[in-house]
GUNU-337325 format. One line per field, with one value per residue (C-alpha): residue number from 1; x, z, y. Coordinates in nm, 4 decimals. Layout:
residues N
k = (NUM,...)
xx = (X,...)
zz = (Z,...)
yy = (Y,...)
//
This chain:
residues 306
k = (1,2,3,4,5,6,7,8,9,10,11,12,13,14,15,16,17,18,19,20,21,22,23,24,25,26,27,28,29,30,31,32,33,34,35,36,37,38,39,40,41,42,43,44,45,46,47,48,49,50,51,52,53,54,55,56,57,58,59,60,61,62,63,64,65,66,67,68,69,70,71,72,73,74,75,76,77,78,79,80,81,82,83,84,85,86,87,88,89,90,91,92,93,94,95,96,97,98,99,100,101,102,103,104,105,106,107,108,109,110,111,112,113,114,115,116,117,118,119,120,121,122,123,124,125,126,127,128,129,130,131,132,133,134,135,136,137,138,139,140,141,142,143,144,145,146,147,148,149,150,151,152,153,154,155,156,157,158,159,160,161,162,163,164,165,166,167,168,169,170,171,172,173,174,175,176,177,178,179,180,181,182,183,184,185,186,187,188,189,190,191,192,193,194,195,196,197,198,199,200,201,202,203,204,205,206,207,208,209,210,211,212,213,214,215,216,217,218,219,220,221,222,223,224,225,226,227,228,229,230,231,232,233,234,235,236,237,238,239,240,241,242,243,244,245,246,247,248,249,250,251,252,253,254,255,256,257,258,259,260,261,262,263,264,265,266,267,268,269,270,271,272,273,274,275,276,277,278,279,280,281,282,283,284,285,286,287,288,289,290,291,292,293,294,295,296,297,298,299,300,301,302,303,304,305,306)
xx = (2.6952,2.6627,2.7125,2.7929,2.5720,2.6706,2.6566,2.4519,2.1086,1.8290,1.4877,1.2425,0.9448,0.6539,0.7759,0.4400,0.4253,0.5499,0.8846,0.9257,0.8917,1.1347,1.3905,1.3687,1.4200,1.7189,1.8832,1.8421,1.9849,2.2957,2.3246,2.1499,1.9255,1.6055,1.3309,1.0222,0.7471,0.3920,0.0378,-0.0937,-0.0277,-0.1853,-0.4201,-0.4999,-0.5311,-0.4739,-0.7265,-0.5928,-0.7515,-0.4713,-0.3845,-0.0032,0.1531,0.4778,0.5254,0.5334,0.7956,1.0131,0.9865,1.0928,1.3946,1.4866,1.4444,1.6755,1.9518,1.9108,1.7308,1.3821,1.2087,0.8470,0.7242,0.3759,0.4132,0.1898,0.4526,0.2087,0.2405,0.5689,0.5725,0.5522,0.8306,1.0427,0.9795,1.0792,1.4117,1.4747,1.4153,1.6582,1.9181,1.8661,1.8778,2.1395,2.3176,2.3272,2.1283,2.2986,2.0149,1.6827,1.4310,1.1316,0.8806,0.5527,0.2890,-0.0546,-0.2011,-0.2313,-0.4730,-0.7741,-0.6930,-0.5786,-0.8611,-0.7006,-0.7525,-0.9330,-0.8375,-0.7608,-1.1127,-1.2682,-1.0567,-1.1779,-1.0013,-1.0187,-0.8592,-0.6018,-0.4886,-0.4759,-0.2435,-0.0115,-0.0070,0.0680,0.3277,0.5119,0.4520,0.5435,0.8805,0.9611,0.8580,1.0632,1.3770,1.3479,1.3621,1.5921,1.8695,2.0439,2.0965,2.1957,2.4455,2.6221,2.8425,2.9621,2.8484,2.4760,2.2231,1.8759,1.6531,1.3398,1.1134,0.9336,0.7646,0.9308,1.2732,1.3729,1.3327,0.9925,0.8571,0.9806,0.6537,0.3186,0.1674,-0.1903,-0.2874,-0.2446,-0.3363,-0.1944,-0.1859,-0.0056,0.2286,0.3056,0.3864,0.6344,0.8127,0.8266,0.9924,1.2601,1.3143,1.3446,1.6231,1.8131,1.7621,1.8814,2.1798,2.2838,2.2334,2.4148,2.7102,2.9513,2.8553,2.9543,2.5983,2.4236,2.0615,1.8975,1.5523,1.4836,1.2042,1.0980,0.9500,0.6039,0.5908,0.4197,0.3160,0.0604,-0.2108,-0.1125,-0.1171,-0.4540,-0.5871,-0.5008,-0.6177,-0.2787,0.0028,0.3783,0.3932,0.1488,0.1716,0.2200,-0.1442,-0.2296,-0.0562,-0.3610,-0.5503,-0.2537,0.0210,0.2690,0.2693,0.5401,0.7956,0.6793,0.9155,0.8884,0.9651,1.2846,1.4616,1.4401,1.5054,1.8287,1.9248,1.8797,2.0719,2.3607,2.3599,2.3636,2.6646,2.8575,3.1366,3.1242,2.7518,2.8162,2.8676,2.4915,2.3866,2.0975,1.9984,1.6921,1.7956,1.5759,1.5705,1.6835,1.9808,2.0847,2.0536,2.2841,2.5417,2.5563,2.5037,2.1689,1.8702,1.5052,1.3658,1.3256,1.6844,1.5911,1.6925,1.3903,1.4520,1.0958,1.1363,1.3283,1.0617,0.7757,0.9304,1.0513,0.7738,0.4549,0.4475,0.5709,0.2627,0.4561,0.3250,0.4144,0.7443,1.0006,1.2764,1.5909,1.4380,1.4720)
zz = (0.5441,0.9238,1.0609,0.7092,0.7761,1.1368,1.2042,0.8907,0.8856,0.6470,0.5685,0.4197,0.3013,0.2761,0.5191,0.6516,0.4612,0.1618,0.0069,0.2159,0.5411,0.4283,0.3140,0.6479,0.8340,0.6247,0.6529,1.0281,1.0176,0.8584,1.1515,1.0285,1.2168,1.0117,1.0091,0.8946,0.7704,0.6530,0.7296,0.9201,1.2927,1.5702,1.6303,1.2714,0.9371,0.5939,0.3101,0.2174,0.5270,0.5843,0.9377,0.9108,1.1000,1.1018,1.4694,1.3782,1.1147,1.3636,1.6105,1.3392,1.2656,1.6353,1.6451,1.3451,1.5284,1.4026,1.5491,1.4153,1.4525,1.3389,1.2222,1.0855,0.7700,0.4711,0.2025,-0.0009,0.2631,0.2043,0.5481,0.7217,0.5080,0.5811,0.9529,0.9246,0.7633,1.0228,1.2931,1.1333,1.1096,1.4736,1.6030,1.3730,1.1866,0.8680,0.6161,0.4169,0.2472,0.1138,-0.0091,-0.1890,-0.1630,-0.1239,-0.3546,-0.2500,-0.5996,-0.6800,-0.4092,-0.4709,-0.7403,-1.0383,-1.2681,-1.4671,-1.8405,-1.8863,-2.1413,-2.0365,-2.0957,-1.9189,-1.6035,-1.3218,-1.3718,-1.0022,-0.9007,-1.1805,-1.0770,-0.7152,-0.8244,-0.9908,-0.6750,-0.4506,-0.6758,-0.8222,-0.6187,-0.2900,-0.4294,-0.5645,-0.2399,-0.0272,-0.2392,-0.2556,0.1222,0.2002,-0.0571,0.1015,0.4178,0.2228,0.0202,0.3332,0.3171,-0.0029,-0.0669,-0.0171,-0.1886,-0.3242,-0.4127,-0.6167,-0.5838,-0.9052,-1.0757,-1.3854,-1.5432,-1.8029,-2.0775,-1.9532,-1.9072,-2.2464,-2.3888,-2.2779,-2.0024,-2.1254,-1.8586,-1.5834,-1.7837,-1.8430,-1.4867,-1.3378,-1.6374,-1.6056,-1.2349,-1.2736,-1.5782,-1.4134,-1.1040,-1.3226,-1.4907,-1.1484,-1.0597,-1.3758,-1.3075,-0.9481,-1.0569,-1.2838,-1.0141,-0.7418,-0.9458,-0.8790,-0.5092,-0.4687,-0.4492,-0.6233,-0.7332,-0.8714,-0.9293,-0.7847,-0.8742,-0.6897,-0.8895,-0.8279,-0.4660,-0.1991,-0.0084,0.2702,0.0308,-0.2408,-0.0005,0.1307,-0.2240,-0.3007,0.0390,0.1417,0.3843,0.3441,0.4840,0.2349,-0.0604,-0.3044,-0.2472,-0.4782,-0.7748,-0.8576,-0.9528,-1.0525,-1.1862,-1.2729,-0.9065,-0.8823,-0.9603,-0.6776,-0.4081,-0.0498,0.0318,0.2016,-0.1334,-0.2419,0.1171,0.1270,-0.2165,-0.1211,0.2046,0.0192,-0.2348,0.0409,0.2057,-0.1213,-0.1529,-0.5295,-0.5675,-0.7874,-1.0842,-1.0911,-1.0716,-1.2979,-1.3686,-1.2801,-1.0878,-1.0159,-0.6955,-0.8994,-1.0377,-0.6946,-0.5515,-0.8197,-0.7851,-0.4055,-0.3623,-0.1840,-0.1557,-0.0677,0.2688,0.1368,0.0091,-0.3581,-0.5943,-0.8132,-1.1319,-1.1871,-1.4720,-1.6886,-1.6138,-1.6930,-2.0293,-2.1312,-1.9857,-1.8958,-2.1825,-2.4242,-2.3468,-2.1985,-1.9178,-1.5687,-1.4605,-1.2513,-1.3169,-1.4001,-1.2805,-0.9046)
yy = (-1.3579,-1.3783,-1.0244,-0.9051,-0.6028,-0.5408,-0.1674,-0.1024,0.0597,-0.0338,0.1088,-0.1390,0.0632,-0.1774,-0.4432,-0.5586,-0.8863,-1.0839,-0.9981,-0.6826,-0.8725,-1.1430,-0.8858,-0.7070,-1.0350,-1.1424,-0.8005,-0.8389,-1.1891,-1.0381,-0.7978,-0.4827,-0.2449,-0.2431,0.0180,-0.1726,0.0560,0.0067,0.1123,-0.1891,-0.2066,-0.4105,-0.1173,-0.0211,-0.1999,-0.0499,-0.0563,-0.3999,-0.5489,-0.7995,-0.9196,-0.8973,-0.6049,-0.4107,-0.4962,-0.8651,-0.7925,-0.6030,-0.8918,-1.1370,-0.9154,-0.9230,-1.2991,-1.3343,-1.1494,-0.7942,-0.4978,-0.4329,-0.0972,-0.0745,0.2669,0.3261,0.5338,0.5995,0.6571,0.8646,1.1370,1.3249,1.4887,1.1504,1.0099,1.3179,1.2701,0.9030,0.9897,1.2607,1.0014,0.7551,1.0303,1.1317,0.7743,0.6195,0.8988,0.6927,0.4897,0.2151,0.0271,0.1538,-0.1015,0.0479,-0.2363,-0.0462,-0.1954,-0.3186,-0.3169,-0.6847,-0.7987,-0.5798,-0.3205,-0.5265,-0.6338,-0.9124,-0.9451,-0.6114,-0.3471,0.0081,0.1394,-0.1594,-0.1300,0.0933,0.4257,0.5099,0.1815,0.1993,0.5463,0.4331,0.1537,0.4040,0.6144,0.3179,0.1577,0.4581,0.7733,0.6024,0.4959,0.8432,1.0148,0.7766,0.8001,1.1796,1.2072,0.9124,0.9485,1.2498,1.0439,0.7319,0.9364,1.0574,0.7469,0.5756,0.2207,0.2731,0.0475,0.1234,-0.1726,-0.1112,-0.4157,-0.5074,-0.8009,-0.9445,-0.9294,-0.6707,-0.9291,-1.0452,-0.6936,-0.5757,-0.7074,-0.5656,-0.7809,-0.7965,-1.0501,-0.7907,-0.4804,-0.1352,-0.0024,-0.3026,-0.3178,0.0528,0.0290,-0.2555,-0.1156,0.2284,0.0840,-0.0727,0.2633,0.4270,0.1851,0.2775,0.6489,0.6256,0.4156,0.7028,0.9656,0.7696,0.6460,0.9348,0.9257,0.5627,0.4285,0.1397,0.1073,-0.2057,-0.3466,-0.6906,-0.9301,-1.2427,-1.5270,-1.6702,-1.5673,-1.7722,-1.4635,-1.4771,-1.3577,-1.6064,-1.9004,-1.7887,-1.7516,-2.1142,-2.2406,-2.3788,-2.2994,-2.2836,-2.6366,-2.7928,-2.5549,-2.8421,-2.9363,-2.6449,-2.8105,-3.0191,-2.7031,-2.4837,-2.7150,-2.4391,-2.3347,-2.6001,-2.3293,-2.1005,-1.9796,-1.8643,-1.4993,-1.6174,-1.6616,-1.2995,-1.1886,-1.3838,-1.2520,-0.8869,-0.9353,-1.0985,-0.8163,-0.5535,-0.7195,-0.7554,-0.4945,-0.5495,-0.4898,-0.1866,-0.4203,-0.4743,-0.1081,-0.0145,-0.3750,-0.5791,-0.8897,-1.1905,-1.3920,-1.6926,-1.5008,-1.3742,-1.7253,-1.8613,-1.5821,-1.5980,-1.9732,-1.9354,-2.1654,-2.1264,-2.2377,-2.5941,-2.6149,-2.5754,-2.2947,-2.2088,-2.0102,-1.8947,-1.6481,-1.8925,-2.1536,-1.9154,-1.8317,-2.1776,-2.3935,-2.2074,-1.9576,-2.2226,-2.4305,-2.7223,-2.9399,-2.8286,-2.9780,-2.7911,-3.0469,-2.8525,-2.5271,-2.5699)
//
């Protein structure tokens, strides 16, 4: 996959941290020019209050061998998204990959285990705005540029496979459930609308992601994350953001990616198809594990699942 995306241009909307950052880095490693957007810069933090910045992401893209361009954008503001796409057009004249990764709802908005009428309405509606409206606004403005050349790819980042999300996710509640199922529906819709233009749209889900916030929540680092297993045994199936980043980059470089259009693909599935591994050399299949082990009430054991 080295230089498999040389000359290609990507927009990763929501590239400040987690999966978005890793996807931006791996697209860069494959040779792409990557516009990394988000709200948090070295001068200004978003409402999430996290320290990671889009400038750091762009520097990581550069270090990986690509070209990273950090642009502060609130994707809820259509005029700023329109200006971003105009800038990409002026500077590059093309857009080959759009990754809609904007989210921000799980850290401080989700109220786990509450029913609809118990959950804060204000925070629930904010979650819908952050997780759905941002994706629609970004695609609306970016797709005309992406469609200028056949072979474009849209990736809608979600949480959960089609099979897993077919049932209501009561543990996370209606608002979270609605965001993630809506994003999958958006991928199917865009797949239909792009098909006769030579474009592909998919939804992609990581597994149990060891994001910066998740590691901090469990009081561990990427180097010693297994120390969290004593308190959270099923964390044994977790994966670093690199796995889904590598999967999306491989998908973007695949001339036959159209065979997946409209589907929801997991990081574990992409790793298997493209022969990829996580940063530690393993190949975790989190969603199969969650279904067959965790939800089945079995003791935590990732043997055969990574």
